[in-house]
Structures are given as structure tokens and as C-alpha cells.
N, C-alpha and C positions, 0 to 999 in steps of 0.2 A: 503494499499499499503507499502511495505516495506522501508526503509532508505537505499536509492539509491546512492552507488558510481557515478554511471552514471549521475542521476538528481541531487545529488547535484555539480557535473563539471558542469552541463551544466547552473543551477542558474548561478553560479562564471562567468563562460565567458560570459553567454548571456547577464547578466547585467554588463559586461564593456562597457565604453564609446562607443559609436557607432556600438556594435556589434548587435544588435536587430537591426536596420536600417539597416545593411549591411546583416543580413540572411534574413531578406524579402524584399529586392531588387533582390538576387538569388533566392527565392521563385518566385518574380512577375514575372520575367525575364526570368528564365531557367526552373521553374518546382521545384525547388529543397525541397526536403521534410526538412526539419530544424532540425528535431529529427534526419536525418541518417546524415547528415553535423555534427551534433556534435558525432553521436555516431563515425565516423569515426575520428573524433580528440578527443576522451574520448580513441578510442583504442592507435591512436599516444601519447597519453600520457601514455601509460600504455608500450609504447616503441615496439607496436603492427605494423607491417607494411602489407598492406591489398592489398591484387592481385586483379583482377576483378572478380573472382572467390567468395571470401567472400564479397565483394560489391553484388554481384548478390543475395547473399544470404539474404544480410543484409536484402535488398532493396522488396526480395521477401515475408521476413518474414512478412512486414510491408505493402506493396502495398495494400492488402484489406482492410485492418483498415483504413489506409488512405484516400481509396476512399469513403468508404461506411459510412464512421464514422466522421473523423476529418473535409476533406474538406464542408462537408454540414454543421457542425454546425459552421466552421470559414464561409462559404456563411450566414448561417442566423444571425451571430453576426454581421457582415459587413452591409447587407441589413436593418436590425432595427437601422442604424446611420440616415437612410432618412428617410422622412413621406412615409405610406404607406396607400396610401387613405387619412382617417381623423383620422389616427392614427401616429400622430405628434412623434419626436423624446423622448419630453419628458415625454409622454405617457408611453414609452416602455422601457427608459432605464432600470428599473427595471430587467426585461425582459433581456432585450441585457448583464445586468452584469451576469445573472442568467447563459444566454448561455453561454457568457464567462470564467464561474466558470466552466461550463459542459465541454468545448471543451478544456481547461486547464486539465480538469482531465483525459480528454481521451488521450493528449499527452503523461501524466505521463503515463497512463497504457500501450500508445504504449516503452514509454522507460524502464518501468519496461520488458515489454514481449522482449524485443530486448535486454535485460542484462543476462533475465535469459534463454532467448533459445540461442541465440549467446553468449555466454561469451568473453570477447576478450581474454581471454588464449586459445582457440582454433579453434579462427577463424584467424587466424595468427600470421606471424612469427615474433621473438626477431629482433628488430635493434636496433642500439647502439646509433644514431642520433633522439632523440625525435622531436627536431624542423624541422630535414630534414622530419623525416616519417611524421609529421602533413602535412608539405606541400605538398609530394607524395601522402597521401593519401586524402586530402582533393579536390586537383586536379585530379586524378583518379576518385572522383564520381564526381564532376563538369563538367572535359569534357565528360561524356557519354550524359550529359545534354544539351550541347552547351557550348558556347564561354561565359566564366565568365568573370564579370565586376573583372577587375584587381583590381580597389580600395576597394570595396566590399573583395574581397580574401585578400588583405594585411592588409585592418582592421583587419579582422577576426585572421590571424596568427599573428600579431603584438602582437594583445590581451591574445592570445594562447601562446606567448613566454614569456609574461609580467607575467603570472599567478603566 
């Protein structure tokens, strides 16, 4: 996998205090694809404002991968936290760690594909105020899925602004 500006951006933002929890909250309650959420913010980081068509393209690019690979891997990883018959978590922890590593690799591949298939320079128009664009891009994506948790949105945008 290449050295990716998007991946590096994601690691920095996701690593900010409370951002991971906010992203997971949005994933659990709205069905957010965290990589898409990070990508709309990455576009804003580059001063790119996304319209509905651009978000549709982003979603369409990763939908099948997310459904067929990322979500099943996540489900297996989570399932391995609990006993499965006589297989206690202490017996399956190494397997769970390996599934987690593979899940992360699948998300990295999703990000690399987004960055190569839909470079931010071609999917969006330039906008002058990066923080305003971040809010606009994020809310445009989230509102397609439902009513987002305001606290989670505020946490993510505060971390974005502080980057």
C-alpha cells in the first residue's frame, strides 16, 4: 500500500481525543461509513466542497467493498469478544487480533481506493473557508443517513479545526 495523504490525515484526526468514539457512535446509530466520513473531511482539508453528486460517487465507489468485506470482518471481530460454545475469549484472542489486523487492512485498502479513484481535486469545487466546508461536507453526508448526534459532530469538527 502506498504512502497515502488520506490515510495519514485519517490517522491524525481519528487519533484525536474522543474522535474515535464519536465516529463509532455515528457508525452504530446512523450506519455511517467512517472512511467516507473521513474522506469528506479530507476533501474539506483540501478546500473542496462536496455536492450531493460527489457524495453519491464516493458512496458508490466503496459500497460493495464495505458490505462484502469490511462489515463482515467487523462482525467476526466483535463476535470473538464473547464465548462461542466452549471457545472462551481467552482462547480466541489471538484470532481476534488477527481479524482486527485484517479488518484494518481492508479499511486501508478502501481508503487507498477512494483516494486513487476519486482524487479530491476532481470531485469537488474549491471553497475558501476550510472549516466551513468541513461542516458542510460532513453534515451533507450525515443527513443523508438520518439525524446525526450533535455532540459527535461537534467533537469531530472541533478536532478537525484543531488539526
